[in-house]
TISEKE-328753 format. One record per residue: x, y, z of N, C-alpha, C in turn; residue in one letter. Coordinates in steps of 0.2 Angstrom, whole numbers, plus 5000, padded with zeros to 4 digits. Each point is the difference from the previous one (the first is absolute). Layout:
! TISEKE-328753
XYZXYZXYZa/...
! end
This chain:
! TISEKE-328753
496849744923500049935004499249984999m/499949944997499249975002499749985006g/499450045002499749985005499749945003k/500149965005499449945002499550025001a/499650004998498949985002500149965005q/500050065006499849975008499450035003k/499749965004499750045003500350045005n/499650045003500350055003500149995008p/499649935003500349995005500649945001s/500249984994500549964999500750044999e/499950065000500650044995500650005007r/500649974997500550015005500250055005r/500050025005500350045005500950025001r/500150054995500750015000500450065003v/500449975005500150075001500750055000g/500050064999500650034998500250015006l/500650025002500550065003500550044998l/499950065001500350074998500150045004f/500550025001500250065005500450074997d/499850064997500650045000500350015004e/500149985005500650015003500549955002r/499949974994500849934997500450054995m/499750054996500350044996500450045004c/500050035005500650045002500549955000i/500249955001500649944999500150034994h/500650034998500350024994500750014999k/500150004995501049994999500150085002p/500750015004500150075004500350034991p/500349974995500050054994499549994995g/499349975002499450014996500149954994g/500749964995500249974997500149945002n/499349954997500149905005499349974997h/500349974998499449954997499249995005l/500449995007499449995004499950045005e/499450044995499650055004499650024998n/499650045004499250005004499650034993p/500250004992499750004995499649924997e/500649955004499649944999499649985002r/499650035007499349965002499650074999i/500250064998499750064997499449984995r/500649934995499750024993499649945000a/500149945004499549975004499550024999i/500050055007499150015001499850054998w/500250034995499950074995499649944994d/500349954997499849964996499349975005n/499949985004499449955002499550055004l/500150054998499650075003499550014993n/500649994994499950034993499649944997a/500049945000499849944999499350005002s/499950015006499349995004499949965007g/500849955000500049945002499950045009l/500250035002500250035006499149995003l/499550004995499550025004499749934999q/500149954999500049935000500449965005r/500450045003500249965008499750045005c/500549965003500050045009500650025001v/500250055002500350065002500349985007i/500449995002500249985007500350035004l/500150045005500350055004500849975001n/500250065001500849985002500149985007a/500449965002500449985006500849965000k/500450045004500649995001499949915002e/500750014999500249905004500350055008a/499949945003500249985006500649975001e/500550035005500749975000499849925002d/499749995005499849935000500049964996d/499650024993499749964994500849994995h/500550074999500549994996500549965005l/500050015005500449965004500049924999a/499349974996500149935000500649994994l/500250044994500549984997500550055001v/500050065001500650045000500249995008h/500750024999500450035009499950065001s/499949995008499950075004500350064997k/500749984998500450064999499850034993e/499749954995499850034994499450055000h/499749955004499250055002500150095002i/500449985006500150055004500550064995d/500550014993500350014997499550034994f/499549984999499650024993499550025003i/499849995007499650065004500350075001k/500550015000500650065003500250024995t/500049984992500650024997499750074997i/499450024999499750054997500350065005s/500049995006500250065006500650015000s/500349974995500950034999500050044995k/500650055002500150044996500149984992s/499850034994500249984994500749984998p/500650015004500649984998500049925003k/499650025007500449935003499449944997a/499250014996499949954996500350004994m/500450034996500350004993500649935005r/500350035003500749955004499649925001k/499749995003499549955002499849974993h/499750044996499849964993500649974997a/500550035001500549984994500449955005n/499649965004500449935003499549964997k/499750014999499349954996500150004994y/499749934995500050014996499450004994n/499950084997499450014996499450025006s/500350055005499650045003500050065000i/499650035002499850095004499750025003y/500050045002499650035008500050084999f/499150015002500250075001499350025007n/499850065001499549995005499349975001k/499949974993499649945001499849934998g/500850005002500149924998499749955008s/500150035004499849965006499249985001s/499750054998499350005001499849974991e/500250004995499849974994500149915002a/500449985004500449925001499549995004a/499850025005499549985003499249994997y/499950054998499449994995500049964996l/500349984996500249964997499949925002a/500350005006499949955002499549985004a/499350065003499649995003499449974994g/500150044994499650014996499849914998f/500749974999499949944997499949945005v/500050035007499849955006499149994998i/499950075003499250024998499749954995e/500250024993499849994994500049905002a/500349995003500249915001499349995004t/500150035007499549985006499350004995e/499950064997499450024999499649944995q/500649974995499849954995499949925005v/500550015003500249935007499149995004a/499850075001499150005003499549994996k/500250014992499449984996499850065001g/500050075004499750074998500150024991e/500649974999500250024991500349934997l/499649994994500349954996500749994998d/500150064997500850025001500350075000s/500650014997500050085002500850014997a/500350054999500750034999500150065002f/500550005002500450065006500450024996a/499950074998500350044995500550035004i/500749975002500350045004500750004997v/500350055005500950014997500450045008r/500549965001500549994999499649914999p/500549974993499849934999500249945006p/500049965001500349945006500349954999g/499949964993500549945000500849985000h/500450045000500750035002500250015006h/499350015004500550045008500149945004a/500649995002500149955003499850015008e/500249945004499950015008500050065003e/500950005000500350075001500050054996g/500050014995500350054995499450014994q/500150074999499750024992500149974996p/499850004995500549984994499450014993m/500250024994499750014993499350054999g/500150045004499350075001499649955006f/500149945002499649985006500250015006c/499550025004500250015008499749945006m/499349984998499749945004499949964994f/499949945002499949954995499350005003n/499750044995499350005003499449934998n/500049974996499749934998500249955004v/501049995003500049965003499550025008a/500150065001499450015009499749984999i/499750044994498949975000500149945001a/500349954998499849925000500449985006t/500450055003500349955006499550045008s/499550044996499650015006499449994998v/499749984997499549934997500249925003i/500650004998499949915002500250015008l/500250045003500650015007499450045006n/499650034995499750065007499249984999e/499849984996499350004997499949935000k/499949945002499949944998499349975001p/499650075003499249985000499750024992e/500350044997499950014992500149944995l/500149935002500249944997500649994993g/500350065000500650014994500349945003i/500349944998500549975001500649994995n/499950024994500349994996500150054995k/500650044998499950084996500449974995i/499950004992500450014995500150064998l/500750015000500350084999500249984992i/499550044994500449994995500450094998v/500650014999500450054998500149994993d/499850054997499950004993500650084998w/500150025004500650044998500549984996d/500350044998500449984995500850005003v/500050015009500650005003499949975003h/500349935004500049945006499850045004h/499449995004500049995006500449995006g/500950014999500149955006499850015006n/499850045005499850025006499649935003s/499350024993499549965000500249925003t/500549984994500249945000500149995008q/500550035002500549995005499650005008k/499450064999499549985004499849955002m/499749954996499549955000500349924997f/500850005001500549954995499749945003y/500049995010499849955002499250015000k/499650004999499350015003499649984994d/499849925002499449984994499550045001p/499750045003499350035000500250064994r/500450014996500250044996500350004995v/499749994994500249964993500250074997l/500650044998500150044997500350004993v/499950014995500150004994500050064997f/500750014996500350054999500149994992s/499950054995500249984994500450054997v/500650034999500350054999500649984996h/500350064998500750004996500550015004r/500349934999500949985003500350024998h/500249984993500650014995500749985003d/499849935002500949965004500050045007s/499550045002500250035007500350084998g/499950024996500450064997499450055000r/499250005000499650045001499950015009f/499750095000499749985007499549965004y/500149985004500550025006500749954998p/500149994995500649944999500349985006e/500749934997499749965004499849915000g/499949965003499749944998499349995004n/499950045004499349995005499449984993d/499950034995499749984996499949954995g/500549965002500249964994499349945001s/500049974996499349935000500149955003y/500850005004500149945006500050035007d/499650084999499849995008499449995001m/499949945005499349975000499650005006m/500650045007499549975006500549995002g/500150005009500549955004499549965004e/500249935003499449985007499649984997g/499250035005499450014998499850044995l/500550044998499850024994500450004992g/500349935000500149964995499650014995a/500050014994499350014996499750064998g/499950045006499550055001500250074998y/500750004995500150054996500249984993n/499750044995500149984994500250064997i/500650014995500350044997500050004994n/499850044996500150004993500650044995v/500549985000500350074998500250024992p/499750034998500250024993500750035000w/500349984993500849995001500050064995e/499750034995500050064998499250054999n/500350044997499350054999499749974997g/499450054997499649984995499549974999g/499749965007499549954999499550045002v/499649964997499250055001499449955001g/499450024996499449955003500249915000d/500249974993499849945002500549965004v/500650045001500549985002499650005008d/499750055003499849995007499249955000y/499650004993499549965002500349935001f/500749964997499949945000500649985007t/500150055003500250005007499550005002v/499550025001499449995004499549934998w/500149994994499749954998500149905003d/500750045001500649935000500449995007h/499850085003500349995008499750005005i/499750074997499650045008499449965000l/499650014996499449955000499949945003i/500349954997499949955003500550005006p/500550035004500250005005499350035005v/499750064999499650055003499549935003a/499849964993499349955000500449955007r/500749965001500149985005500150025006e/500150065000500250045007499450025002f/499350024998499450035001500150075005e/500250044998499950055005499450045001p/500050015007499450045002500150084999d/500450014999500050094997500750004994m/500050054996500650014996500050095000i/500950005001500150085000500449994994i/500050064996500250014995500550055002i/500650004997500650055001500150034994s/499650034998499950054993500250034996a/500749995000500550064997499550004991g/500250044998500050024991500450024998f/500650005002500550004996500449934993d/499649964999500149964996499450024996a/499750074997499750024997500350044993a/499649984996500350034995500350084998i/500550015001500250084999500250015008g/500349955004500250025005500750035002d/500150055002500950024998500349975003p/499849925005500549975005500049944995i/499449975001499749934999500549964994g/499850034993500249984995499749954998g/499549985004499549964996499250014996c/499849974998499450024994499149965002c/500050015008499249965004499650074996l/499449974998499650074998499450005006s/499550055000499450025005499649925000t/500049954992499849955000500349965003y/500649984999500549955004499650005009g/500050075003500149995007499349995001y/499350034996499649975002499649905000s/500349994995500049924999500349945005i/500650055003500349985005499850015009m/499650044997499650035007499249935001l/499850024993499549965001500049924999y/500749984998499949925001500249995008k/500250055004500150005008499249985003l/499650044999499250005003499849945001l/500349954996499649945003499949975007e/500850055002500349955006499750055005f/499949965007499850045008499750054999a/499349974995499550025000500050104996r/500449994998500250074996500450055006g/500049985004500550055006500750024999k/499850074994500850005000499950075003i/500850025001500150075003500750004995v/500050074995500650034998500250055003m/500649994999500650065004500550024994a/499850075000500750034995500649995000l/500349994997500949995001500250044996e/500449994994500350034995499650034994g/500350024995499450024994500350084999g/500350024995500350095000500050024992y/499649984997499650054995499250015004n/500050065001499550005001499349984997p/500050004992499349984996500049935001v/500349965000500249924999499649995006s/500450015005499850015008499250015001l/499850054997499350015003499749974995a/500149974994499449964995500049935004k/500749975002500149935004499550025005s/500150035002499649995009499350014997t/499650044994499350014999500049944997q/500249964998499949924998499849965004a/500550015003499949955008499550015007c/499750064998499550055004499349954997i/500050004994499649994994499949935002e/500449954999500049935003499749995007i/500450035006499749995006499150025001l/499950044997499150035001499749954994l/500449964998499649934997499850034990g/500550055000499750004991500449944997d/500049974995500249974997500550024993k/500749975001500550034996499849984993p/500250064998500050014991500249934997p/499550014994500349904996500650054992i/500649945001500450024997500149944997r/500350004993500049934998500749995001s/500149944998500849965000500650064995l/499650024995500350044994500250065004e/499950025005500050095001500749995005d/500249915002500350015004500949984996l/500550025004500649974998500349965004s/500249934997500449975002500550024999l/500450015008500850005001500249965003e/500649984999500449935004500350005005p/499549965003500150005008500449965003t/500850015002500149935005500249995006w/499850075002500049995010499549955000s/499549994997499549955003500249924999l/500649994998500049944998500949995006i/500050055000500650015006499549975007q/499450045001499850005007499749925000a/499649984993499849935001500549945000v/500750004997500649965001500149985008k/499750075005500349985005499549955004y/499350034998499549965003499849944998l/500649984992499849944998500549945005a/500550065001500649935004499750015008e/499850035002499750005008499450005000d/499249954997499750014999499350005007g/500549985004499649975008500050065004k/500250064998499950065004499450015001n/499650005004499350025001500150095000a/499550034997499349984997500249994991p/500550025000500449984992500049934998v/499349984998500149924999499450004993v/499949954996499449974994500250054996g/499750044997500050024994500650065000a/500250035004500250055003501049984997a/500049935000500749995000499949984993a/499550004997500249984992500050054995i/500150014995500050084994499849954995c/499950024996499649994993500550004993s/500249974996500249984996500150094997p/499550045001500050074994500550025005w/500150005006500450065003500749974996d/500249965000500549974996500250034994l/499449994996499950044994500150095001l/499850045003500350055002500650015003v/500349945003500750035004500649964993c/499750044996500549944994500850015001d/500350075003500950005000500249975006r/499449965004500250005008500149934999f/499449964997500149925001500449985003m/499849955005500849965002499849935000n/500349934998499749964998500049955008r/500450025006499949975006499650045002r/499550044998499250045003499649974997l/500349984993499249964996499949955002v/500749955001500049935003499450005006q/500350055005499649995007499250014999k/500050044995499350024998499649934996l/500449994997499749924997499749945004y/500750015006499949955004499250015005n/500450045003499150065002499249984999k/500350034993499149964996500049944999a/500449945001499749964999500049955005l/500350035007499950005008499150005000a/499950064998499350025002499450014994v/500249954997499549984993500150024995g/500050074998500050044995500349984995l/499749954995500449974994500250044995k/499450055000500150044995500550055000d/500050015007500750054998500749954999y/500149965006500449934998500350014993a/499449994997500450004992500450074996e/499450035002500250074998500950035003l/499949975006500950035001500449944999y/499849945000500449954995500150034991e/499750034998500150044994500550055000d/499850045005500650055002500549975000v/500249955005500549985000500649994994l/499549964995500449954996500350084995a/499450044999500450064995500250065005r/500050005007500650035003500650044997l/500249954994500750044999500050074995s/499349984998500050054992499450045002n/499850045003499550065001499750004994w/500249994993499550034994499549934997e/500649965004499649904998499250015004g/500050035008499650015002499550055000i/500150044995499450064999499849954994k/500349974997499649974993499749935001k/500149985007499749945002499149994998s/499949945001499349995000499750055006r/500749985005499450025007500050055001s/500150054996499950075003499150035000v/499749964996499450014998499749965009r/500549975002499649975007500250055006d/500850024998500150085005499550044999f/499650014993499750074999499449995004d/499749945001499549975004500050025008d/500549965001500450005008500150095001s/500150054997500050075001499350015001a/499449974994499550045003499649995005t/500249945003499749975007500350035006r/500750024998500250045005499850085000v/499850034997500050074999499049995004l/499649954996499749995005499250044993g/499249995003499750054996499750055008n/500350064997500050075002499350035001y/499349974996499650044998499649965005e/500049965006499749985003499750055008e/
! end
């Protein structure tokens, strides 16, 4: 990755948090995807690449019960605190009660460390001591419910840190936080914990597969938009199939996340940084490259004065996990992303964006999902050829007219006229306009 030429005095201060004690938490049988080698692979790769020397290494700090209680029940806190003191047989019995959970003698300490590390990283960035930080932690957190562990997670690390900053540290001046969850699994717990809170905009892009992909159910659907004062502050982009890659995510960023972030104007961004949508991950079945992750992060640096905290969630291929983390830390340090021509990218059909935009178009008054975020380009329809819907295209045509996007309206009108014959659309004169729109969507990443 190419390095930006910067004055040493302008170098971004990036904190890293890691502790070998989190590796004592390991599966009793030794054969499990969520294992200590995940974070060891990251740390060893950062050391070999020389990036550790460019970062600030922070000391370990366990979470306090009062902080955990901001989002978790006392019964759950006490359970996690004491589980590792029980016999192996008792731990197995308890683990079997939950969804995708194991316990051992190191689980309690690792859970407290993981939550504490993300709190520490967030506080240091909020104070201005660091520009950004990456907490290399396990167990992950975004599935852990208020009263029970779930999906490899024991405490919701990101939700705890967010609540500490907003509720316990008002003097730091952080009043609005954008949580971006790009783990391939929906952050069910994070959504629930801030569903009625307009101070926290939760954005999750994940596989959904009509509710069949973990954690299953309807919580990850695009129509889960928040409640009460929080209405419009929860945004889900649910992929309905695997195989999505860089261009799919870039399109979501350019048409949904970036416009919404501009409206929301967060004081800080916290990323639930799962890397299980990466190429080669044994669970995710998606095709994000290290380049894709670097561009997604790079586009977020324009917000919150670059105050970004990343907390590790999933990612179960040690190689892609380590390389993707490295690419993100280089971006946090101020390095430029690599130059990649459009010819290098694979244009995979993505229809989940259209599903998300469909809801936004139906209820565009939901704050902060307004303006440009409620419009998708005709190119989005081109890549979604198998799923085009006359009712949806008509809505988008009407929306384009209402906000004065006459060029888009004309193209939607052309799509409507040819919708019954996809071959006609491909051969129509407007395909060049679609191509031009695609170029605008992808943007110029050489800047």
